[in-house]
C-alpha angles and dihedrals in degrees: 000000000000120000112241099188121067118230110253120229119239090256091053091048090050089052091049091051090047087057091048088051092049092049090050090050090053093048091050090048091054088050091050090051093049089051088071089069120103090218114104090213091054091046092050090049089047091055092049091049090049090051093049093045094047092046090053090050093048093051092046093049093048091050091048090051090052094047093046090050088052088059091056095103093052098037114120091209109040095184092052090049092052092048090050090051091049092046092051091049092050091051090048092052092045092053092045090054090052089052090051091049091048093051090048088050090054090053096046100038115135132204094300097047094255126111118256088243090061093047093058112105126211110246114245117265111256110222127195109239118214116211113249092244092058092045091054092050093053092052095056 
């Protein structure tokens, strides 16, 4: 059987994954913007968009790391190549962690669409008040 699709070069694949990463970034940005809404429905949709966008970015970065590593033997600057691989892997892991957090948020969301961890408030700091008479004595 004859192949209909041409095999893409590493550079063409890197470009394709860069586009996937950019699309994921835009989807996550739309989600981040929607999260500003007070509507629970909008916030739930925002979280789902953020998960999808970050997942796309994570996949694209992992693929870029793999493809860049494949260029190691022909790279003119080996150190630069290694740093690019490491950078792509770090970005991939970071986006994957955001996906995990987003999924956890979906499972733990309360009545307002936010996780219970986000609803917790920090108790106010209790300060010792010094009577004015004592404050004035210490200044003199």
